[in-house]
C-alpha positions in Angstrom: 0.0 0.0 0.0 2.8 2.4 0.9 4.6 1.6 -2.5 1.3 2.3 -4.4 1.0 5.7 -2.9 4.6 6.5 -3.7 4.1 5.5 -7.3 0.9 7.6 -7.5 2.8 10.6 -6.1 5.6 10.1 -8.7 3.1 9.7 -11.6 1.4 13.0 -10.9 4.7 14.8 -11.8 5.3 12.9 -15.1 4.3 14.0 -18.6 1.8 11.9 -20.6 4.7 10.6 -22.7 6.6 9.5 -19.6 3.5 7.9 -18.2 3.0 6.0 -21.5 6.6 4.8 -21.3 6.1 3.6 -17.7 2.9 1.9 -18.7 4.7 0.1 -21.5 7.5 -1.0 -19.1 4.8 -2.4 -16.7 3.0 -4.2 -19.5 6.2 -5.8 -20.7 7.0 -6.8 -17.2 3.7 -8.7 -17.0 4.9 -10.8 -19.9 2.1 -12.5 -21.6 -0.7 -10.7 -19.9 -2.1 -7.9 -22.0 -4.5 -5.7 -20.1 -6.7 -3.8 -22.5 -6.5 -6.5 -25.2 -9.1 -9.3 -25.4 -10.0 -12.0 -27.8 -13.7 -13.0 -27.8 -15.1 -15.8 -29.9 -17.6 -14.5 -32.3 -16.4 -10.9 -32.1 -14.1 -9.8 -35.0 -13.4 -13.4 -35.8 -11.9 -13.9 -32.4 -9.0 -11.7 -33.2 -7.5 -9.6 -30.4 -9.2 -6.3 -30.0 -9.0 -3.3 -27.7 -11.4 -3.8 -24.8 -14.6 -1.8 -25.0 -14.3 -1.7 -28.8 -14.3 -3.9 -31.8 -11.1 -2.5 -33.1 -8.6 -5.3 -33.9 -5.0 -4.9 -32.9 -3.9 -5.8 -36.4 -5.9 -2.9 -37.9 -4.0 -0.4 -35.6 -0.7 -2.0 -36.5 -1.5 -1.8 -40.2 -2.4 1.9 -39.9 1.0 2.4 -38.2 2.8 0.5 -40.9 1.1 2.7 -43.5 2.5 5.8 -41.9 -0.2 6.9 -39.4 1.3 8.2 -36.2 -0.4 7.8 -32.8 -2.1 11.2 -33.0 -3.6 10.2 -36.4 -4.9 6.9 -35.0 -6.3 8.5 -31.9 -8.1 11.1 -34.1 -9.5 8.4 -36.4 -10.7 6.3 -33.4 -11.9 8.8 -30.7 -12.9 5.9 -28.4 -9.2 4.9 -28.1 -6.8 6.3 -25.5 -3.0 6.6 -25.6 -3.0 3.7 -23.1 -4.9 1.6 -25.6 -2.2 2.1 -28.1 0.6 1.3 -25.6 -1.3 -2.0 -25.0 -1.7 -2.6 -28.7 2.0 -2.0 -29.5 3.1 -4.3 -26.6 0.8 -7.0 -27.9 2.1 -6.5 -31.5 5.7 -6.8 -30.2 5.0 -10.1 -28.4 2.8 -11.6 -31.2 4.3 -10.2 -34.4 3.9 -13.3 -36.5 0.2 -13.6 -35.5 -0.4 -9.9 -36.3 1.4 -10.3 -39.7 -0.8 -13.2 -40.6 -4.0 -11.3 -39.6 -2.9 -8.4 -41.7 -2.3 -10.6 -44.7 -5.6 -12.5 -44.2 -7.5 -9.3 -44.1 -5.8 -7.8 -47.1 -6.9 -10.8 -49.1 -10.5 -10.6 -47.9 
């Protein structure tokens, strides 16, 4: 409990970019757990999506590959947050071959 309060105090003095960097470090530390990413059978073909949305992770990665920056993506998908993108990029990093396959499958569709 004491550590949690200390972290909260430190976070209040960080910029949004620094907070996103910290969030990414925490997510990577959690290894194969990806908060904010879920795969639900029957929703978007069971592909991993951002929670609360039907936005697949592969779609965000494809936008990034095509040159969209995070600001562009957040503007195009107003329901997303910077934290959602941090979660998506961490997921992509850990599951690159799956994401590559999903992008190819959806290009052919």
